[in-house]
C-alpha positions as CSV (number, residue, x, y, z in Angstrom):
1,M,80.8,137.3,130.6
2,F,82.1,135.7,134.1
3,L,81.1,132.0,134.9
4,K,81.5,129.6,137.7
5,V,83.8,126.6,137.3
6,R,82.5,123.2,137.6
7,P,85.4,120.7,137.0
8,L,84.1,117.4,135.1
9,E,86.1,114.1,135.5
10,F,85.9,113.7,131.7
11,E,88.7,113.9,129.3
12,S,88.9,114.7,125.5
13,R,91.4,114.9,122.7
14,R,91.1,118.5,122.7
15,P,90.3,121.2,125.1
16,T,86.7,121.0,125.5
17,V,83.8,123.1,127.9
18,I,80.4,122.5,128.3
19,L,78.0,125.7,128.7
20,N,74.5,126.1,129.5
21,S,72.3,126.8,126.3
22,Q,71.1,130.3,127.8
23,D,74.8,131.3,128.4
24,A,75.7,130.1,124.9
25,D,72.8,131.9,123.3
26,S,73.7,135.1,125.3
27,M,77.4,135.1,123.9
28,G,76.3,134.2,120.3
29,V,78.1,130.7,120.7
30,K,77.1,127.3,119.4
31,A,78.4,124.0,119.6
32,L,82.3,123.5,118.4
33,D,82.7,127.3,118.5
34,R,85.7,128.3,120.5
35,I,85.9,130.5,123.7
36,E,88.8,131.7,125.6
37,L,88.6,131.3,129.3
38,S,90.9,133.6,131.7
39,V,91.7,133.9,135.0
40,G,94.6,136.7,135.6
41,S,97.3,136.0,133.6
42,R,96.1,132.3,133.0
43,K,94.3,131.9,129.6
44,A,93.2,128.9,127.5
45,V,91.0,128.3,124.2
46,A,88.3,125.6,124.4
47,M,85.9,124.1,122.2
48,V,82.2,124.4,123.3
49,N,79.6,121.8,124.2
50,V,76.0,123.1,124.8
51,A,74.0,121.5,127.2
52,E,70.4,121.9,128.4
53,H,70.1,120.8,131.9
54,F,73.7,119.1,132.6
55,I,75.1,122.3,133.3
56,Q,73.2,125.5,135.2
57,Q,73.0,128.7,134.0
58,G,76.0,130.8,135.4
59,E,78.3,127.4,135.3
60,I,80.7,126.2,132.9
61,G,81.8,122.6,132.8
62,L,85.6,122.3,132.3
63,Y,87.1,118.9,130.9
64,G,90.4,117.8,132.7
65,E,92.6,119.1,129.8
66,V,91.0,122.8,130.4
67,D,90.8,122.5,134.4
68,D,94.5,121.6,134.6
69,K,95.7,124.3,132.1
70,I,94.0,127.1,134.1
71,D,94.4,126.1,137.6
72,V,90.7,126.1,139.1
73,R,88.9,124.7,141.4
74,M,85.1,124.2,142.2
75,G,83.3,127.6,142.1
76,D,86.2,129.8,141.1
77,R,85.0,132.4,138.6
78,V,86.6,132.6,134.8
79,K,86.0,135.2,132.2
80,V,84.5,133.5,129.0
81,T,84.9,135.6,125.9
82,P,84.1,134.1,122.2
83,C,87.1,133.9,119.8
84,A,87.7,133.4,116.3
85,P,88.8,130.1,114.6
86,P,92.4,129.4,113.9
87,E,93.5,131.4,110.4
88,S,94.1,127.5,108.8
89,M,90.6,127.3,108.7
90,A,90.7,129.5,105.5
91,A,93.3,127.5,104.2
92,I,90.9,124.4,104.6
93,R,87.9,126.3,103.0
94,K,90.5,127.1,100.2
95,K,91.0,123.5,99.7
96,L,87.4,122.4,99.7
97,S,87.0,125.0,96.6
98,G,89.7,122.8,94.8
99,N,92.5,125.4,95.0
100,V,95.8,124.3,95.3
101,L,97.7,125.1,99.1
102,N,101.0,126.6,99.6
103,A,103.4,125.4,102.2
104,P,102.7,127.6,104.8
105,E,99.3,127.1,104.5
106,I,99.8,123.3,105.0
107,K,102.0,123.6,108.0
108,G,99.6,126.0,109.6
109,I,96.8,123.2,109.1
110,V,99.0,120.3,110.7
111,D,100.3,122.6,113.4
112,D,96.6,123.1,114.3
113,V,95.9,119.4,114.1
114,V,98.6,118.5,116.1
115,R,97.9,121.2,119.0
116,N,94.1,120.3,119.0
117,R,92.7,123.5,117.8
118,L,90.4,121.8,114.9
119,S,87.4,119.9,115.7
120,D,86.7,116.5,114.6
121,V,84.4,118.0,111.9
122,E,87.2,120.4,111.0
123,V,89.6,117.9,110.2
124,T,87.0,116.1,108.3
125,A,86.8,118.8,105.9
126,F,90.2,118.6,104.9
127,V,90.6,115.1,104.4
128,T,87.4,115.1,102.4
129,A,88.8,118.1,100.4
130,L,92.1,116.2,99.8
131,Y,90.0,113.2,98.8
132,N,87.9,115.0,96.6
133,H,90.2,117.0,94.7
134,G,93.8,115.3,95.4
135,M,97.1,116.9,96.0
136,I,99.8,118.1,93.5
137,M,103.3,116.7,94.4
138,S,104.2,120.1,96.0
139,E,101.4,119.6,98.5
140,V,102.2,116.2,99.2
141,S,105.9,117.4,99.8
142,A,104.6,120.3,101.9
143,L,102.5,118.0,103.8
144,S,105.0,115.3,104.7
145,S,107.6,118.0,105.9
146,A,104.8,119.5,107.8
147,M,103.9,116.2,109.5
148,A,107.4,115.1,110.1
149,A,108.7,118.6,111.8
150,T,105.8,118.7,114.4
151,G,106.5,115.1,115.9
152,A,109.7,113.6,117.5
153,R,112.9,113.1,115.1
154,L,115.3,110.0,115.9
155,R,118.9,111.0,114.7
156,F,121.7,108.6,115.1
157,S,125.6,108.5,115.4
158,K,126.1,106.7,112.4
159,K,124.5,108.9,109.7
160,T,123.2,106.5,107.1
161,T,119.8,105.2,108.1
162,Y,117.7,102.6,105.9
163,D,114.2,101.6,106.3
164,K,111.2,99.4,104.5
165,H,107.8,99.6,104.7
166,S,104.8,97.6,103.0
167,I,101.4,99.3,101.8
168,G,99.5,96.3,103.6
169,G,96.6,94.8,103.0
170,V,98.3,91.0,102.5
171,A,97.7,88.9,105.6
172,G,100.4,87.3,107.2
173,D,103.2,90.0,106.4
174,K,105.9,89.2,109.2
175,T,108.7,90.5,106.7
176,S,109.8,93.0,108.6
177,M,110.8,90.7,111.6
178,M,112.9,89.0,109.4
179,L,114.3,92.0,107.1
180,V,115.3,93.9,110.0
181,P,118.2,91.8,111.7
182,I,119.1,90.7,108.2
183,I,120.4,94.2,107.3
184,A,121.5,95.2,110.9
185,S,123.8,92.0,110.8
186,S,125.8,93.5,108.0
187,G,126.6,96.8,110.0
188,M,123.6,98.9,108.5
189,V,121.4,100.9,110.7
190,I,117.6,99.9,110.1
191,P,115.6,101.7,113.3
192,K,112.0,100.1,112.3
193,T,109.0,102.1,113.9
194,S,106.0,100.3,112.8
195,S,102.3,100.3,113.5
196,R,99.8,98.5,115.3
197,A,96.9,96.7,113.5
198,I,94.5,99.1,111.7
199,T,92.6,96.6,109.5
200,S,94.6,93.7,109.4
201,P,95.1,91.0,111.9
202,A,98.4,92.0,113.1
203,G,100.7,95.0,112.6
204,T,104.6,94.4,112.9
205,A,104.3,96.0,116.3
206,D,101.4,93.7,117.3
207,R,103.8,90.6,116.2
208,V,107.1,91.8,117.9
209,E,105.1,92.7,120.9
210,C,105.1,88.8,121.4
211,L,108.8,88.2,122.0
212,C,109.7,91.9,123.6
213,P,108.5,95.3,124.5
214,V,107.8,97.4,121.6
215,N,106.9,100.5,123.8
216,L,110.2,102.2,124.0
217,E,110.6,106.0,124.4
218,I,113.3,107.9,122.0
219,E,116.2,107.4,124.4
220,E,115.7,103.6,124.8
221,I,115.2,103.3,120.8
222,K,118.6,105.3,120.4
223,R,120.2,103.0,122.8
224,V,119.0,99.8,121.2
225,V,119.9,100.8,117.8
226,E,123.4,102.4,118.7
227,K,124.1,99.1,120.1
228,T,122.5,96.7,117.5
229,N,122.3,98.6,114.3
230,G,118.4,97.9,114.3
231,C,115.0,98.1,116.2
232,L,111.4,96.7,116.0
233,V,109.3,98.9,118.0
234,W,105.8,100.7,117.9
235,G,105.7,104.3,116.3
236,G,102.8,105.8,118.4
237,A,105.2,105.3,121.3
238,V,107.4,108.2,120.5
239,D,104.9,110.5,118.6
240,L,106.5,110.3,115.5
241,A,104.3,112.4,113.0
242,P,101.4,112.6,115.2
243,A,99.3,114.4,112.8
244,D,99.1,111.0,111.1
245,D,96.7,109.7,114.2
246,A,94.2,112.2,113.8
247,F,94.0,111.8,110.2
248,I,93.6,108.2,110.4
249,R,91.0,108.5,112.8
250,V,88.9,110.6,110.1
251,E,90.2,108.3,106.9
252,Y,89.4,105.0,108.8
253,P,85.2,105.3,109.3
254,L,85.1,106.9,106.1
255,S,86.9,104.3,104.2
256,I,89.4,106.6,102.4
257,D,93.1,107.1,102.2
258,P,94.1,110.3,100.7
259,L,97.0,110.7,103.0
260,L,99.0,107.5,102.0
261,L,102.3,109.3,100.8
262,P,102.7,111.8,103.2
263,S,101.6,109.5,106.0
264,V,104.1,107.1,105.3
265,M,106.9,109.1,104.0
266,S,106.5,111.7,107.1
267,K,107.4,109.0,109.4
268,K,110.5,107.8,107.0
269,K,111.4,111.4,107.4
270,A,111.1,111.8,111.1
271,V,113.5,108.8,111.4
272,G,116.1,110.2,109.5
273,A,116.1,107.5,106.6
274,N,118.2,108.2,103.6
275,Y,117.4,105.0,101.5
276,V,113.7,103.4,102.0
277,V,112.2,100.2,100.1
278,I,108.4,100.3,99.5
279,D,106.5,97.1,99.5
280,I,103.7,97.4,97.1
281,P,101.3,94.5,97.2
282,T,99.6,94.0,94.0
283,G,96.5,92.0,92.9
284,R,92.9,90.8,93.9
285,G,92.1,91.7,97.5
286,V,95.0,94.0,98.0
287,K,94.7,98.2,97.3
288,F,96.5,97.9,94.0
289,K,94.9,95.7,91.7
290,T,97.2,95.8,88.6
291,I,101.1,96.1,88.2
292,A,100.4,99.5,86.4
293,E,98.5,101.0,89.6
294,A,101.8,99.7,91.5
295,Q,104.2,101.2,89.1
296,D,102.0,104.8,89.2
297,I,102.1,104.8,93.2
298,G,105.6,103.8,93.1
299,R,106.7,106.7,90.8
300,K,105.0,109.0,93.0
301,F,106.8,107.6,96.3
302,I,110.0,107.9,94.2
303,E,109.4,111.5,93.2
304,L,107.8,112.7,97.1
305,G,111.3,111.0,98.3
306,K,113.7,113.0,96.0
307,N,111.7,116.2,97.2
308,L,112.4,115.0,100.5
309,D,115.9,114.1,100.4
310,I,115.2,110.4,100.5
311,R,116.3,107.8,97.8
312,V,113.2,105.2,97.4
313,E,112.8,102.2,95.7
314,C,109.4,100.3,95.5
315,A,109.0,96.8,94.7
316,S,105.3,95.3,93.3
317,T,105.2,92.2,95.3
318,F,102.6,89.4,94.7
319,G,99.8,90.2,96.9
320,E,97.1,87.4,96.1
321,Q,97.5,85.2,99.2
322,P,98.8,85.3,102.6
323,I,102.7,85.4,103.0
324,G,104.2,82.3,105.0
325,H,101.1,80.2,106.8
326,G,100.4,82.1,109.8
327,I,98.1,85.0,110.7
328,G,97.6,86.7,113.9
329,P,100.3,88.0,116.2
330,A,101.4,85.0,117.9
331,L,101.2,82.8,114.8
332,E,103.2,84.9,112.9
333,A,105.7,85.7,115.7
334,R,106.3,82.1,115.5
335,E,106.6,81.5,111.9
336,A,108.9,84.4,111.6
337,L,111.1,83.3,114.7
338,M,111.3,79.6,113.2
339,T,112.4,80.7,110.1
340,I,115.3,83.1,111.0
341,K,116.0,80.1,113.4
342,Y,116.6,77.6,111.0
343,G,117.2,79.7,107.7
344,K,114.3,77.8,105.9
345,G,110.6,77.9,105.7
346,Q,107.9,79.0,103.5
347,P,109.6,79.9,100.0
348,D,107.5,83.0,99.5
349,L,108.2,84.4,102.9
350,I,112.0,83.9,102.5
351,N,111.8,85.0,98.7
352,K,109.9,88.3,99.8
353,V,112.3,89.2,102.6
354,C,115.6,88.5,100.6
355,H,114.1,90.7,97.7
356,L,113.4,93.4,99.8
357,A,116.4,93.4,102.0
358,G,118.7,92.7,98.6
359,V,117.3,96.1,97.5
360,L,118.8,98.1,100.9
361,F,122.0,96.1,100.2
362,E,122.5,97.2,96.8
363,F,121.4,100.9,97.9
364,R,124.8,100.6,99.8
365,G,126.6,99.3,96.7
366,I,126.5,95.6,97.6
367,R,126.3,93.5,94.4
368,N,124.0,90.7,94.6
369,G,121.8,91.7,97.5
370,E,119.1,89.0,97.4
371,E,121.8,86.6,97.7
372,K,123.7,88.2,100.3
373,A,120.4,88.4,102.4
374,L,119.9,84.8,101.9
375,R,123.4,83.8,103.6
376,A,122.9,86.3,106.2
377,L,119.9,84.0,107.1
378,R,120.9,80.5,106.4
379,S,124.4,81.3,108.4
380,G,122.6,81.7,111.5
381,K,123.7,85.6,111.2
382,A,120.4,87.0,111.3
383,D,119.1,85.0,113.9
384,R,121.9,85.8,116.2
385,K,121.1,89.5,115.8
386,F,117.4,89.0,116.0
387,R,118.2,87.8,119.5
388,Q,120.4,90.7,120.4
389,I,117.9,93.2,119.2
390,I,115.0,91.1,121.2
391,S,117.3,91.4,124.4
392,E,118.2,94.7,124.0
393,Q,114.4,95.5,124.1
394,G,113.9,93.7,127.1
395,G,112.9,90.2,125.8
396,N,114.2,86.8,126.5
397,P,116.9,86.2,123.9
398,K,116.7,82.4,124.3
399,I,112.8,82.0,123.1
400,R,111.7,79.6,121.2
401,P,109.0,79.3,118.6
402,E,106.7,76.9,120.9
403,D,107.2,79.2,123.8
404,I,104.8,81.7,122.4
405,P,101.4,80.8,123.5
406,V,98.4,80.6,120.7
407,G,94.9,80.2,121.2
408,D,93.5,77.1,122.8
409,R,90.2,77.2,121.2
410,R,90.5,75.8,117.6
411,C,88.8,74.4,114.8
412,Q,90.1,72.7,111.5
413,I,88.1,73.7,108.1
414,K,88.3,70.6,105.5
415,S,87.7,70.6,102.0
416,N,85.0,68.5,100.3
417,L,86.7,68.1,97.3
418,S,89.9,67.0,95.8
419,G,91.7,69.0,93.5
420,K,93.9,71.8,93.4
421,V,93.9,75.4,95.4
422,W,93.5,78.2,92.4
423,W,92.7,81.0,94.5
424,V,92.8,82.4,98.2
425,N,91.1,85.3,99.4
426,N,93.2,87.8,101.5
427,K,90.3,90.0,102.8
428,A,88.4,87.0,103.8
429,I,90.9,85.4,105.6
430,I,91.5,88.8,107.6
431,Q,88.0,89.1,108.4
432,V,88.0,85.6,110.1
433,A,91.5,86.0,111.9
434,R,90.0,89.5,113.1
435,A,86.7,87.9,114.2
436,A,88.7,85.0,116.1
437,G,90.0,87.8,118.2
438,A,93.5,89.3,116.4
439,P,95.0,91.3,116.9
440,F,93.8,92.0,120.6
441,D,93.8,88.5,121.5
442,Q,97.4,87.8,120.7
443,G,96.9,84.2,120.4
444,A,93.9,84.3,117.8
445,G,94.2,83.9,113.8
446,V,94.4,81.6,111.2
447,L,97.2,79.1,110.4
448,L,97.0,78.0,106.6
449,H,97.4,74.3,105.4
450,K,97.2,74.7,101.9
451,K,98.0,77.8,99.7
452,L,97.8,78.4,95.9
453,N,98.4,75.6,93.6
454,S,98.5,73.0,96.5
455,R,97.0,69.7,96.0
456,V,94.2,68.9,98.0
457,K,92.2,65.6,98.6
458,R,88.6,65.2,100.0
459,G,89.3,65.8,103.7
460,D,92.5,67.3,103.9
461,V,92.6,70.4,106.2
462,L,92.5,73.8,104.5
463,L,93.3,76.2,107.6
464,E,92.9,76.2,110.9
465,V,91.0,78.6,112.9
466,Y,92.6,79.8,116.7
467,A,91.0,81.5,119.2
468,E,91.7,82.3,123.1
469,Q,87.7,82.3,123.8
470,G,85.2,79.9,122.7
471,Y,82.6,82.6,121.9
472,K,85.3,84.3,119.4
473,L,85.9,81.0,117.6
474,N,82.1,80.7,117.2
475,R,81.8,84.4,115.9
476,A,85.0,83.6,113.5
477,L,83.3,80.2,112.5
478,E,79.8,82.1,111.8
479,V,82.0,84.6,109.5
480,L,83.7,81.9,108.0
481,K,80.5,80.4,106.4
482,G,79.5,83.8,104.4
483,L,82.9,83.9,103.1
484,N,84.8,82.2,100.2
485,T,88.1,81.7,101.8
486,M,89.8,79.3,99.2
487,G,89.0,78.1,95.8
488,V,89.5,74.3,95.4
489,A,88.7,72.9,92.1
490,K,89.8,69.6,89.8
491,E,92.7,70.3,87.3
492,H,91.1,71.1,84.2
493,E,87.6,72.1,86.0
494,M,86.3,75.2,83.8
495,V,83.6,76.1,86.6
496,L,84.9,77.3,90.0
497,A,81.9,78.1,91.8
498,E,78.3,79.0,91.3
499,I,77.1,82.6,91.9
500,P,74.0,82.9,93.8
501,E,70.8,84.9,92.9
502,E,71.4,87.5,95.4
503,E,74.6,87.9,97.9
504,E,75.3,90.5,100.3
505,H,78.4,92.2,98.7
506,R,80.6,94.4,101.8
507,Q,83.8,96.1,100.7
508,Y,86.3,95.6,103.2
509,F,88.5,98.4,103.4
510,V,92.0,97.9,103.9
511,M,94.1,100.6,105.7
512,E,97.9,100.1,107.2
513,R,100.7,102.1,108.0
């Protein structure tokens, strides 16, 4: 069938066309089927949308991607032919039935995801099949390798490369901002490519962006790392393991995370990491509730690392309260900069950073790695390296913590009891910080004045909410009213809270990369 071209001012993640319903019926195609368009030697395959009136019979509406590929203009005639779905659909149906996939089948799926040959429905079917049936380690390894191979790869002149990753779920985790300069100041290469926030108030890239640009291209990253031994950049800017973005788009609305292992390790493979430390926050309110759960996922990371020729060590870290005091991009950047500048700060932050950095030092054969990390922090060596990295990434190396702007709309939340802080609700604080505007408003977030085991007097400030806009501050305070962010009670009081007869229960899904 030949149809007249009608270019459309639309863009899509994958090549898409719109057919009139009568033309679609006459060709025997339905919405989300595929057709091939050809003009002379120029060809393109596209997904079909069907319309009753928007596109007239005899016309075909072309989204921008298709229009550019076959280079046609309004009124040109194109040959349209139905075509079969990609071969990877057979592998997806195989996994839906609970069968094990081999490496070529998995590579075919990943290739088609990256090349936008699969619809959102088909990608969702694959992710759902992984969630329902799970994967054996050979599948996880094949998926990790395929995801790494289909994106950009980073390689450096110094062969040994170190990296760190956190599973997420703990508010205020600014540890990477401090760990990278500690490691880099000792001559070890650590190219930290990080994510932006998915469900948290700030990802590492969001925090670092308060200090310097993070959207660096591959050659810029190589230049920074060759000069400083480290970087803190947004991985999305360099297209590392791009299939992961498509999978996350499906996982997030379904509140499932079956690709955690390959998602993390494919990116480590893509940056050429030889040694990786995985931080697994553990406790109430995070992804892994018990040490046994943390050990189980940790063993899987270690085994997967062996299959990918990456040596992995995992640490189960305390995850039952935010790390440090600041939650939100600017508040966290301020705290990290202040801690690294003066070599002192909140003990839980310093302890966690130095322990994780110590693991990487000991990979290199350095004994007492945690002590070495602490010396680098307190001596000013890490601060000098941090400012060199900031400068090479295009920021101001003389920036001071107080130079980082924070929201000017603020509200203090005070305690109506005297006693002690018995628990802190990570998820509730994350929800309040996001309601205040974080991470999109860099200055929004929450500043904790009290933490676990803090003594509290009636009228003491427990936390402070920051926002850049008044209506977002009001929204955060409304969210705060319905949440228990912090438990304060007397030393020997056995009743921490009375439970109402009915209370709305909302499960907050945590996903970070």
